[in-house]
Biopython code that builds the backbone (N, CA, C, O; Angstrom):
import numpy as np
from Bio.PDB.StructureBuilder import StructureBuilder

atoms = [
    (1, "MET", "N", (-44.079, -68.628, -12.601)),
    (1, "MET", "CA", (-44.740, -69.344, -11.512)),
    (1, "MET", "C", (-43.753, -69.493, -10.365)),
    (1, "MET", "O", (-42.655, -70.008, -10.571)),
    (2, "VAL", "N", (-44.110, -69.059, -9.170)),
    (2, "VAL", "CA", (-43.268, -69.105, -8.024)),
    (2, "VAL", "C", (-43.667, -70.278, -7.160)),
    (2, "VAL", "O", (-44.853, -70.498, -6.914)),
    (3, "LEU", "N", (-42.664, -71.053, -6.685)),
    (3, "LEU", "CA", (-42.915, -72.192, -5.800)),
    (3, "LEU", "C", (-41.719, -72.407, -4.918)),
    (3, "LEU", "O", (-40.706, -71.720, -5.048)),
    (4, "THR", "N", (-41.836, -73.396, -3.988)),
    (4, "THR", "CA", (-40.666, -73.679, -3.137)),
    (4, "THR", "C", (-39.839, -74.820, -3.744)),
    (4, "THR", "O", (-40.337, -75.638, -4.518)),
    (5, "LEU", "N", (-38.574, -74.839, -3.367)),
    (5, "LEU", "CA", (-37.637, -75.802, -3.992)),
    (5, "LEU", "C", (-38.059, -77.224, -3.803)),
    (5, "LEU", "O", (-37.759, -78.051, -4.664)),
    (6, "ASP", "N", (-38.748, -77.573, -2.718)),
    (6, "ASP", "CA", (-39.181, -78.941, -2.500)),
    (6, "ASP", "C", (-40.262, -79.376, -3.430)),
    (6, "ASP", "O", (-40.560, -80.570, -3.472)),
    (7, "LYS", "N", (-40.870, -78.507, -4.174)),
    (7, "LYS", "CA", (-41.978, -78.831, -5.124)),
    (7, "LYS", "C", (-41.517, -78.997, -6.558)),
    (7, "LYS", "O", (-42.314, -79.331, -7.435)),
    (8, "VAL", "N", (-40.217, -78.764, -6.805)),
    (8, "VAL", "CA", (-39.744, -78.783, -8.194)),
    (8, "VAL", "C", (-39.440, -80.222, -8.637)),
    (8, "VAL", "O", (-38.783, -80.974, -7.917)),
    (9, "PRO", "N", (-39.923, -80.594, -9.822)),
    (9, "PRO", "CA", (-39.654, -81.985, -10.322)),
    (9, "PRO", "C", (-38.185, -82.210, -10.691)),
    (9, "PRO", "O", (-37.448, -81.258, -10.948)),
    (10, "VAL", "N", (-37.782, -83.443, -10.715)),
    (10, "VAL", "CA", (-36.445, -83.829, -11.050)),
    (10, "VAL", "C", (-36.079, -83.393, -12.460)),
    (10, "VAL", "O", (-36.900, -83.541, -13.365)),
    (11, "GLY", "N", (-34.895, -82.868, -12.682)),
    (11, "GLY", "CA", (-34.435, -82.466, -14.020)),
    (11, "GLY", "C", (-34.792, -81.041, -14.375)),
    (11, "GLY", "O", (-34.315, -80.547, -15.397)),
    (12, "VAL", "N", (-35.590, -80.361, -13.602)),
    (12, "VAL", "CA", (-36.028, -79.002, -13.897)),
    (12, "VAL", "C", (-35.049, -78.002, -13.346)),
    (12, "VAL", "O", (-34.586, -78.152, -12.215)),
    (13, "LYS", "N", (-34.714, -76.966, -14.126)),
    (13, "LYS", "CA", (-33.855, -75.851, -13.661)),
    (13, "LYS", "C", (-34.767, -74.680, -13.247)),
    (13, "LYS", "O", (-35.728, -74.329, -13.931)),
    (14, "VAL", "N", (-34.419, -74.111, -12.115)),
    (14, "VAL", "CA", (-35.181, -73.000, -11.593)),
    (14, "VAL", "C", (-34.178, -71.867, -11.162)),
    (14, "VAL", "O", (-32.975, -72.078, -11.016)),
    (15, "LYS", "N", (-34.758, -70.689, -10.979)),
    (15, "LYS", "CA", (-33.939, -69.598, -10.473)),
    (15, "LYS", "C", (-34.392, -69.244, -9.073)),
    (15, "LYS", "O", (-35.591, -69.146, -8.810)),
    (16, "VAL", "N", (-33.412, -69.045, -8.143)),
    (16, "VAL", "CA", (-33.729, -68.711, -6.788)),
    (16, "VAL", "C", (-34.267, -67.250, -6.768)),
    (16, "VAL", "O", (-33.632, -66.351, -7.319)),
    (17, "VAL", "N", (-35.432, -67.027, -6.133)),
    (17, "VAL", "CA", (-36.013, -65.714, -6.009)),
    (17, "VAL", "C", (-35.671, -65.120, -4.680)),
    (17, "VAL", "O", (-35.265, -63.962, -4.575)),
    (18, "SER", "N", (-35.843, -65.939, -3.654)),
    (18, "SER", "CA", (-35.537, -65.444, -2.308)),
    (18, "SER", "C", (-35.336, -66.670, -1.308)),
    (18, "SER", "O", (-35.667, -67.812, -1.629)),
    (19, "VAL", "N", (-34.813, -66.378, -0.162)),
    (19, "VAL", "CA", (-34.596, -67.408, 0.869)),
    (19, "VAL", "C", (-35.264, -66.864, 2.136)),
    (19, "VAL", "O", (-34.944, -65.767, 2.595)),
    (20, "LEU", "N", (-36.174, -67.629, 2.681)),
    (20, "LEU", "CA", (-36.966, -67.210, 3.883)),
    (20, "LEU", "C", (-36.325, -67.842, 5.157)),
    (20, "LEU", "O", (-35.571, -68.813, 5.100)),
    (21, "GLY", "N", (-36.684, -67.215, 6.304)),
    (21, "GLY", "CA", (-36.260, -67.799, 7.571)),
    (21, "GLY", "C", (-35.412, -66.851, 8.343)),
    (21, "GLY", "O", (-35.190, -65.716, 7.922)),
    (22, "GLY", "N", (-34.926, -67.310, 9.491)),
    (22, "GLY", "CA", (-34.108, -66.485, 10.364)),
    (22, "GLY", "C", (-32.715, -66.306, 9.832)),
    (22, "GLY", "O", (-32.369, -66.902, 8.812)),
    (23, "TYR", "N", (-31.912, -65.517, 10.475)),
    (23, "TYR", "CA", (-30.582, -65.228, 9.982)),
    (23, "TYR", "C", (-29.745, -66.474, 9.822)),
    (23, "TYR", "O", (-29.046, -66.600, 8.817)),
    (24, "GLY", "N", (-29.777, -67.383, 10.742)),
    (24, "GLY", "CA", (-28.968, -68.590, 10.664)),
    (24, "GLY", "C", (-29.281, -69.485, 9.464)),
    (24, "GLY", "O", (-28.383, -69.980, 8.783)),
    (25, "ILE", "N", (-30.535, -69.670, 9.235)),
    (25, "ILE", "CA", (-30.942, -70.502, 8.056)),
    (25, "ILE", "C", (-30.635, -69.809, 6.756)),
    (25, "ILE", "O", (-30.099, -70.422, 5.833)),
    (26, "VAL", "N", (-30.966, -68.538, 6.671)),
    (26, "VAL", "CA", (-30.684, -67.790, 5.443)),
    (26, "VAL", "C", (-29.234, -67.705, 5.178)),
    (26, "VAL", "O", (-28.821, -67.828, 4.025)),
    (27, "ASN", "N", (-28.424, -67.500, 6.184)),
    (27, "ASN", "CA", (-26.942, -67.424, 6.025)),
    (27, "ASN", "C", (-26.395, -68.771, 5.574)),
    (27, "ASN", "O", (-25.539, -68.823, 4.691)),
    (28, "ARG", "N", (-26.878, -69.866, 6.170)),
    (28, "ARG", "CA", (-26.359, -71.199, 5.770)),
    (28, "ARG", "C", (-26.731, -71.544, 4.320)),
    (28, "ARG", "O", (-25.902, -72.053, 3.567)),
    (29, "LEU", "N", (-27.988, -71.261, 3.937)),
    (29, "LEU", "CA", (-28.379, -71.538, 2.572)),
    (29, "LEU", "C", (-27.583, -70.730, 1.549)),
    (29, "LEU", "O", (-27.187, -71.226, 0.494)),
    (30, "MET", "N", (-27.373, -69.490, 1.901)),
    (30, "MET", "CA", (-26.594, -68.599, 0.998)),
    (30, "MET", "C", (-25.123, -69.034, 0.951)),
    (30, "MET", "O", (-24.488, -68.914, -0.097)),
    (31, "GLN", "N", (-24.579, -69.525, 2.038)),
    (31, "GLN", "CA", (-23.233, -70.092, 1.950)),
    (31, "GLN", "C", (-23.119, -71.325, 1.040)),
    (31, "GLN", "O", (-22.067, -71.626, 0.476)),
    (32, "MET", "N", (-24.237, -72.005, 0.933)),
    (32, "MET", "CA", (-24.291, -73.160, 0.033)),
    (32, "MET", "C", (-24.465, -72.759, -1.441)),
    (32, "MET", "O", (-24.426, -73.612, -2.327)),
    (33, "GLY", "N", (-24.653, -71.480, -1.692)),
    (33, "GLY", "CA", (-24.764, -70.998, -3.025)),
    (33, "GLY", "C", (-26.171, -70.673, -3.445)),
    (33, "GLY", "O", (-26.393, -70.285, -4.592)),
    (34, "LEU", "N", (-27.124, -70.819, -2.558)),
    (34, "LEU", "CA", (-28.541, -70.557, -2.872)),
    (34, "LEU", "C", (-28.870, -69.089, -2.666)),
    (34, "LEU", "O", (-29.602, -68.731, -1.743)),
    (35, "THR", "N", (-28.328, -68.243, -3.529)),
    (35, "THR", "CA", (-28.558, -66.808, -3.440)),
    (35, "THR", "C", (-29.523, -66.415, -4.549)),
    (35, "THR", "O", (-29.607, -67.090, -5.574)),
    (36, "PRO", "N", (-30.267, -65.295, -4.337)),
    (36, "PRO", "CA", (-31.191, -64.832, -5.339)),
    (36, "PRO", "C", (-30.554, -64.669, -6.699)),
    (36, "PRO", "O", (-29.479, -64.078, -6.803)),
    (37, "GLY", "N", (-31.197, -65.185, -7.769)),
    (37, "GLY", "CA", (-30.676, -65.058, -9.118)),
    (37, "GLY", "C", (-29.892, -66.295, -9.573)),
    (37, "GLY", "O", (-29.621, -66.441, -10.765)),
    (38, "THR", "N", (-29.512, -67.211, -8.618)),
    (38, "THR", "CA", (-28.755, -68.391, -8.978)),
    (38, "THR", "C", (-29.674, -69.390, -9.628)),
    (38, "THR", "O", (-30.829, -69.544, -9.232)),
    (39, "ILE", "N", (-29.129, -70.098, -10.672)),
    (39, "ILE", "CA", (-29.850, -71.186, -11.355)),
    (39, "ILE", "C", (-29.541, -72.481, -10.615)),
    (39, "ILE", "O", (-28.381, -72.764, -10.313)),
    (40, "VAL", "N", (-30.564, -73.258, -10.325)),
    (40, "VAL", "CA", (-30.447, -74.500, -9.539)),
    (40, "VAL", "C", (-31.145, -75.611, -10.393)),
    (40, "VAL", "O", (-32.205, -75.383, -10.976)),
    (41, "GLU", "N", (-30.530, -76.785, -10.442)),
    (41, "GLU", "CA", (-31.159, -77.919, -11.109)),
    (41, "GLU", "C", (-31.444, -78.990, -10.044)),
    (41, "GLU", "O", (-30.561, -79.337, -9.260)),
    (42, "VAL", "N", (-32.665, -79.506, -10.019)),
    (42, "VAL", "CA", (-33.035, -80.532, -9.087)),
    (42, "VAL", "C", (-32.619, -81.908, -9.658)),
    (42, "VAL", "O", (-33.047, -82.309, -10.740)),
    (43, "VAL", "N", (-31.783, -82.600, -8.897)),
    (43, "VAL", "CA", (-31.255, -83.920, -9.258)),
    (43, "VAL", "C", (-32.108, -85.042, -8.730)),
    (43, "VAL", "O", (-32.344, -86.042, -9.409)),
    (44, "ASN", "N", (-32.567, -84.863, -7.507)),
    (44, "ASN", "CA", (-33.446, -85.884, -6.874)),
    (44, "ASN", "C", (-34.373, -85.197, -5.865)),
    (44, "ASN", "O", (-33.933, -84.296, -5.151)),
    (45, "ASN", "N", (-35.621, -85.594, -5.792)),
    (45, "ASN", "CA", (-36.544, -85.002, -4.797)),
    (45, "ASN", "C", (-37.238, -86.067, -3.956)),
    (45, "ASN", "O", (-38.301, -85.812, -3.388)),
    (46, "MET", "N", (-36.666, -87.219, -3.874)),
    (46, "MET", "CA", (-37.230, -88.279, -3.036)),
    (46, "MET", "C", (-36.323, -88.301, -1.772)),
    (46, "MET", "O", (-35.113, -88.507, -1.865)),
    (47, "GLY", "N", (-36.933, -88.089, -0.623)),
    (47, "GLY", "CA", (-36.124, -87.993, 0.606)),
    (47, "GLY", "C", (-35.537, -86.570, 0.619)),
    (47, "GLY", "O", (-36.259, -85.597, 0.401)),
    (48, "PRO", "N", (-34.186, -86.455, 0.882)),
    (48, "PRO", "CA", (-33.592, -85.140, 0.873)),
    (48, "PRO", "C", (-33.607, -84.636, -0.592)),
    (48, "PRO", "O", (-33.510, -85.408, -1.546)),
    (49, "ILE", "N", (-33.731, -83.337, -0.706)),
    (49, "ILE", "CA", (-33.712, -82.684, -2.058)),
    (49, "ILE", "C", (-32.234, -82.534, -2.444)),
    (49, "ILE", "O", (-31.455, -81.884, -1.746)),
    (50, "ILE", "N", (-31.880, -83.141, -3.554)),
    (50, "ILE", "CA", (-30.492, -83.010, -4.089)),
    (50, "ILE", "C", (-30.532, -82.089, -5.292)),
    (50, "ILE", "O", (-31.276, -82.303, -6.249)),
    (51, "VAL", "N", (-29.700, -81.048, -5.209)),
    (51, "VAL", "CA", (-29.682, -80.043, -6.259)),
    (51, "VAL", "C", (-28.223, -79.798, -6.709)),
    (51, "VAL", "O", (-27.258, -80.056, -5.989)),
    (52, "ARG", "N", (-28.136, -79.287, -7.943)),
    (52, "ARG", "CA", (-26.829, -78.868, -8.492)),
    (52, "ARG", "C", (-26.884, -77.360, -8.528)),
    (52, "ARG", "O", (-27.760, -76.753, -9.145)),
    (53, "VAL", "N", (-25.891, -76.761, -7.826)),
    (53, "VAL", "CA", (-25.820, -75.304, -7.716)),
    (53, "VAL", "C", (-24.354, -74.901, -8.109)),
    (53, "VAL", "O", (-23.399, -75.284, -7.434)),
    (54, "ARG", "N", (-24.216, -74.148, -9.176)),
    (54, "ARG", "CA", (-22.929, -73.623, -9.604)),
    (54, "ARG", "C", (-21.923, -74.783, -9.774)),
    (54, "ARG", "O", (-20.748, -74.627, -9.443)),
    (55, "GLY", "N", (-22.369, -75.925, -10.279)),
    (55, "GLY", "CA", (-21.493, -77.065, -10.585)),
    (55, "GLY", "C", (-21.271, -77.951, -9.369)),
    (55, "GLY", "O", (-20.540, -78.937, -9.465)),
    (56, "VAL", "N", (-21.856, -77.643, -8.266)),
    (56, "VAL", "CA", (-21.718, -78.440, -7.063)),
    (56, "VAL", "C", (-22.984, -79.123, -6.646)),
    (56, "VAL", "O", (-24.040, -78.490, -6.658)),
    (57, "THR", "N", (-22.940, -80.376, -6.277)),
    (57, "THR", "CA", (-24.156, -81.067, -5.893)),
    (57, "THR", "C", (-24.293, -81.039, -4.363)),
    (57, "THR", "O", (-23.375, -81.434, -3.644)),
    (58, "ILE", "N", (-25.455, -80.566, -3.874)),
    (58, "ILE", "CA", (-25.702, -80.528, -2.467)),
    (58, "ILE", "C", (-27.046, -81.126, -2.113)),
    (58, "ILE", "O", (-27.961, -81.154, -2.935)),
    (59, "ALA", "N", (-27.162, -81.610, -0.872)),
    (59, "ALA", "CA", (-28.425, -82.199, -0.386)),
    (59, "ALA", "C", (-29.021, -81.255, 0.680)),
    (59, "ALA", "O", (-28.321, -80.696, 1.524)),
    (60, "LEU", "N", (-30.338, -81.119, 0.589)),
    (60, "LEU", "CA", (-31.054, -80.287, 1.570)),
    (60, "LEU", "C", (-32.203, -81.089, 2.176)),
    (60, "LEU", "O", (-32.893, -81.826, 1.471)),
    (61, "GLY", "N", (-32.400, -80.947, 3.449)),
    (61, "GLY", "CA", (-33.609, -81.498, 4.015)),
    (61, "GLY", "C", (-34.852, -80.834, 3.476)),
    (61, "GLY", "O", (-34.775, -79.697, 3.010)),
    (62, "ARG", "N", (-35.981, -81.485, 3.516)),
    (62, "ARG", "CA", (-37.210, -80.837, 2.983)),
    (62, "ARG", "C", (-37.566, -79.541, 3.677)),
    (62, "ARG", "O", (-38.061, -78.611, 3.040)),
    (63, "GLY", "N", (-37.324, -79.467, 4.958)),
    (63, "GLY", "CA", (-37.650, -78.272, 5.696)),
    (63, "GLY", "C", (-36.813, -77.076, 5.173)),
    (63, "GLY", "O", (-37.346, -75.977, 5.016)),
    (64, "MET", "N", (-35.557, -77.278, 4.914)),
    (64, "MET", "CA", (-34.689, -76.207, 4.390)),
    (64, "MET", "C", (-35.106, -75.887, 2.937)),
    (64, "MET", "O", (-35.125, -74.723, 2.537)),
    (65, "ALA", "N", (-35.426, -76.891, 2.185)),
    (65, "ALA", "CA", (-35.838, -76.679, 0.754)),
    (65, "ALA", "C", (-37.100, -75.835, 0.720)),
    (65, "ALA", "O", (-37.289, -75.047, -0.206)),
    (66, "ARG", "N", (-37.976, -75.988, 1.722)),
    (66, "ARG", "CA", (-39.194, -75.180, 1.748)),
    (66, "ARG", "C", (-38.923, -73.690, 1.967)),
    (66, "ARG", "O", (-39.800, -72.863, 1.715)),
    (67, "LYS", "N", (-37.746, -73.346, 2.423)),
    (67, "LYS", "CA", (-37.377, -71.971, 2.710)),
    (67, "LYS", "C", (-36.865, -71.278, 1.442)),
    (67, "LYS", "O", (-36.675, -70.062, 1.440)),
    (68, "VAL", "N", (-36.644, -72.029, 0.383)),
    (68, "VAL", "CA", (-36.042, -71.431, -0.850)),
    (68, "VAL", "C", (-37.172, -71.251, -1.841)),
    (68, "VAL", "O", (-37.793, -72.217, -2.283)),
    (69, "ILE", "N", (-37.426, -70.005, -2.181)),
    (69, "ILE", "CA", (-38.498, -69.635, -3.140)),
    (69, "ILE", "C", (-37.843, -69.537, -4.494)),
    (69, "ILE", "O", (-36.837, -68.844, -4.644)),
    (70, "VAL", "N", (-38.406, -70.233, -5.510)),
    (70, "VAL", "CA", (-37.821, -70.292, -6.879)),
    (70, "VAL", "C", (-38.915, -70.029, -7.915)),
    (70, "VAL", "O", (-40.110, -70.067, -7.623)),
    (71, "GLU", "N", (-38.457, -69.764, -9.127)),
    (71, "GLU", "CA", (-39.340, -69.652, -10.273)),
    (71, "GLU", "C", (-38.717, -70.409, -11.443)),
    (71, "GLU", "O", (-37.494, -70.509, -11.542)),
    (72, "ARG", "N", (-39.559, -70.939, -12.326)),
    (72, "ARG", "CA", (-39.040, -71.639, -13.469)),
    (72, "ARG", "C", (-38.281, -70.693, -14.380)),
    (72, "ARG", "O", (-38.639, -69.521, -14.493)),
    (73, "THR", "N", (-37.241, -71.184, -15.027)),
    (73, "THR", "CA", (-36.446, -70.383, -15.923)),
    (73, "THR", "C", (-37.037, -70.422, -17.328)),
    (73, "THR", "O", (-36.499, -69.797, -18.242)),
]
sb = StructureBuilder()
sb.init_structure("model")
sb.init_model(0)
sb.init_chain("A")
sb.init_seg("    ")
for serial, (resi, resn, name, xyz) in enumerate(atoms, 1):
    if name == "N":
        sb.init_residue(resn, " ", resi, " ")
    sb.init_atom(name, np.array(xyz, "f"), 0.0, 1.0, " ", f" {name:<3s}", serial, name[0])
structure = sb.get_structure()
């Protein structure tokens, strides 16, 4: 099942399928570690989306989280 990162419940691990948007947004998200194939765990989804990526916790605004297409692992 494919969905956007902002729709993932807390505690669920997902795999990044793709990142949508212009060069700047895609580049920024990939610099944060959100590259296709990466496993991401949602820590909090109230307000900014807080995720754990490769052992690092990062916060994303909902607009940016909507650009990240994921699937359940």
